[in-house]
C-alpha positions as CSV (number, residue, x, y, z in Angstrom):
1,Q,18.2,-0.7,-11.7
2,T,15.5,-2.7,-9.9
3,R,12.3,-3.4,-11.7
4,F,9.3,-5.4,-10.8
5,V,8.8,-8.0,-13.6
6,R,6.3,-10.4,-12.0
7,A,3.2,-9.5,-10.0
8,A,4.6,-11.5,-7.1
9,D,7.7,-9.3,-7.0
10,F,5.6,-6.1,-6.6
11,A,3.1,-7.6,-4.2
12,G,5.8,-9.1,-2.1
13,Y,7.6,-5.7,-1.8
14,V,4.4,-3.9,-0.8
15,R,3.4,-6.6,1.7
16,D,6.9,-6.5,3.3
17,A,6.9,-2.6,3.4
18,T,3.4,-2.6,4.9
19,D,4.1,-5.2,7.5
20,W,7.3,-3.3,8.6
21,L,5.4,0.0,8.8
22,L,2.6,-1.5,10.8
23,E,5.0,-2.8,13.3
24,E,6.7,0.6,13.6
25,A,3.3,2.2,13.9
26,A,2.4,-0.1,16.8
27,R,5.5,1.2,18.7
28,E,5.9,4.8,17.5
29,G,2.6,6.1,16.0
30,P,1.0,6.3,12.6
31,R,2.9,5.6,9.3
32,M,1.9,6.1,5.7
33,L,2.8,4.1,2.6
34,S,1.9,5.5,-0.8
35,V,1.6,2.8,-3.4
36,G,1.8,4.2,-7.0
37,L,-0.4,2.4,-9.4
38,H,0.8,3.8,-12.7
39,L,-0.4,2.0,-15.8
40,R,3.2,1.0,-16.7
41,M,3.6,-0.6,-13.3
42,I,0.3,-2.4,-12.7
43,G,-1.8,-2.1,-15.8
44,R,-0.6,-5.2,-17.5
45,P,-2.3,-8.6,-17.4
46,G,0.7,-10.2,-15.8
47,R,0.9,-7.7,-13.0
48,I,-2.7,-6.7,-12.1
49,G,-2.9,-9.7,-9.8
50,A,-0.4,-7.9,-7.5
51,L,-3.0,-5.3,-6.6
52,E,-5.5,-8.1,-5.7
53,D,-2.9,-9.8,-3.6
54,I,-1.9,-6.6,-1.8
55,L,-5.5,-5.6,-1.0
56,A,-6.3,-9.1,0.2
57,H,-3.2,-9.0,2.5
58,L,-4.2,-5.7,4.0
59,R,-7.8,-6.8,4.5
60,R,-6.7,-10.0,6.3
61,D,-4.4,-8.0,8.6
62,G,-7.1,-5.4,9.3
63,R,-4.7,-2.7,10.7
64,A,-4.2,-0.6,7.6
65,W,-6.5,2.2,6.3
66,I,-6.8,1.9,2.6
67,A,-7.5,5.4,1.4
68,T,-7.3,7.6,-1.6
69,R,-5.1,10.7,-1.6
70,E,-8.2,12.8,-1.3
71,Q,-9.4,10.9,1.8
72,I,-6.0,11.3,3.4
73,A,-6.0,15.1,2.7
74,R,-9.6,15.5,4.0
75,H,-8.6,13.6,7.2
76,W,-5.7,15.9,7.9
77,I,-7.7,19.0,7.1
78,A,-10.4,17.9,9.6
79,A,-7.7,17.0,12.2
80,A,-6.1,20.4,11.9
81,A,-9.5,22.2,12.4
């Protein structure tokens, strides 16, 4: 069973997944990646740095929309109207 022990493991996984999906989106259209931030995953002193790393990566790149589930739902409700 794969587990993320260090913050760098989790951050690296999410950065890699995001980069891949952004490249796919450039060719094929929008993609979505949901990143679960359960307390057991990220809410520990040795892991919270992963969130900071992930957000910094996404901001530097500038192509991703960082949104809550509510924001995503409202977007699609509006798009369907």
